[in-house]
C-alpha positions in Angstrom: -14.0 4.6 10.4 -12.1 1.4 9.6 -11.1 0.6 6.0 -9.5 -2.3 4.0 -7.9 -2.0 0.6 -6.1 -4.1 -2.0 -3.9 -2.3 -4.5 -2.4 -3.7 -7.7 0.6 -1.8 -9.0 1.2 -2.6 -12.7 4.4 -1.4 -14.3 5.3 -0.5 -17.9 6.7 -4.0 -18.4 3.3 -5.4 -17.3 4.7 -7.0 -14.1 2.8 -6.2 -11.0 2.8 -6.1 -7.2 -0.3 -6.7 -5.0 -0.5 -5.0 -1.6 -3.2 -5.3 1.1 -3.8 -2.6 3.8 -6.2 -1.9 6.6 -6.5 1.1 8.8 -8.7 3.8 10.2 -9.9 7.2 9.0 -10.6 10.0 11.5 -13.3 12.3 10.1 -12.4 15.1 12.6 -8.8 15.4 11.5 -9.3 14.0 8.0 -6.3 11.7 8.6 -6.1 8.1 7.5 -3.5 5.7 9.0 -2.9 2.0 8.2 -0.5 -0.8 7.6 -0.3 -3.8 5.4 1.8 -6.3 3.5 2.9 -7.3 0.0 0.7 -10.2 -1.1 2.8 -11.2 -4.1 4.1 -10.1 -7.5 4.6 -11.3 -11.0 7.7 -11.5 -13.2 10.6 -9.6 -11.7 8.5 -9.1 -8.5 7.7 -12.8 -8.0 8.4 -13.8 -4.4 8.1 -10.3 -3.0 7.5 -10.0 0.7 7.4 -7.1 3.1 5.4 -4.6 5.1 4.1 -1.1 4.5 2.6 1.7 6.5 0.5 4.6 5.1 -0.6 8.0 6.4 -2.9 10.1 4.4 -4.4 13.6 4.7 -7.7 14.3 2.9 -8.8 17.8 2.3 -11.9 18.4 0.1 -11.1 16.6 -3.2 -7.4 16.4 -2.5 -5.5 13.5 -0.9 -1.9 13.4 0.1 -0.5 10.0 1.0 2.9 8.9 2.3 3.8 5.2 2.0 6.8 3.7 3.8 7.8 0.1 3.5 10.4 -2.5 3.2 10.5 -5.5 0.9 12.7 -8.4 -0.1 12.7 -10.5 -3.2 13.4 -14.2 -3.3 17.0 -14.8 -4.3 18.1 -11.2 -3.5 
């Protein structure tokens, strides 16, 4: 089953990072796989770019997800 998600990570200093992802969920194995990219950030994350991949295993009411990605910030 295909899925699309947008995540906003807000940190204690109130700056944020927005990430979009899309992938597929396999009901038989309960495994979800996808990829996406950083859409942008605020404050110290302004100008962020990069890619992410995600693999998740869902079991009943429990979900374990691994994110792997690389990013760069403008000026760094």
